[in-house]
C-alpha positions in Angstrom: -9.5 -91.6 -21.7 -6.6 -90.4 -19.7 -6.3 -86.9 -18.3 -3.1 -86.4 -20.3 -4.8 -87.2 -23.6 -5.4 -84.1 -25.8 -9.0 -83.3 -26.6 -9.8 -84.5 -30.1 -12.2 -82.7 -32.3 -14.5 -84.5 -34.7 -14.0 -83.9 -38.4 -16.3 -81.9 -40.6 -18.9 -83.5 -42.8 -18.8 -83.1 -46.6 -20.6 -79.8 -47.4 -21.9 -81.2 -50.7 -24.3 -83.5 -48.9 -27.7 -81.9 -48.1 -27.7 -83.3 -44.5 -24.2 -82.0 -43.7 -25.7 -79.1 -41.6 -27.4 -81.7 -39.4 -24.3 -83.7 -39.0 -22.2 -80.6 -38.2 -24.7 -79.5 -35.5 -24.7 -82.9 -34.0 -20.9 -83.1 -34.0 -20.7 -79.6 -32.4 -23.2 -80.7 -29.7 -21.1 -83.8 -29.0 -17.9 -81.8 -28.9 -19.6 -79.4 -26.4 -20.8 -82.2 -24.2 -17.3 -83.8 -24.2 -15.8 -80.5 -23.3 -18.2 -80.0 -20.4 -17.6 -83.6 -19.1 -13.8 -83.1 -19.4 -14.1 -79.9 -17.3 -16.2 -81.8 -14.7 -13.8 -84.7 -14.6 -10.9 -82.2 -13.9 -12.9 -80.5 -11.2 -13.8 -83.7 -9.5 -10.1 -84.9 -9.7 -9.1 -81.7 -7.9 -11.7 -82.2 -5.2 -10.7 -85.8 -4.8 -7.1 -84.7 -4.3 -8.3 -82.3 -1.6 -8.0 -79.0 -3.5 -10.9 -76.6 -3.9 
């Protein structure tokens, strides 16, 4: 994934399915993890470029 790529959000599961709550929580957890890793990547890129 390139730095210039916009962050993509996962779609929502069908709410008629009984397990959709589990799927939504897992997708939210993955989105949060991706967000954290994206921020870390940006921070490391700034450090590598010599900026605090």
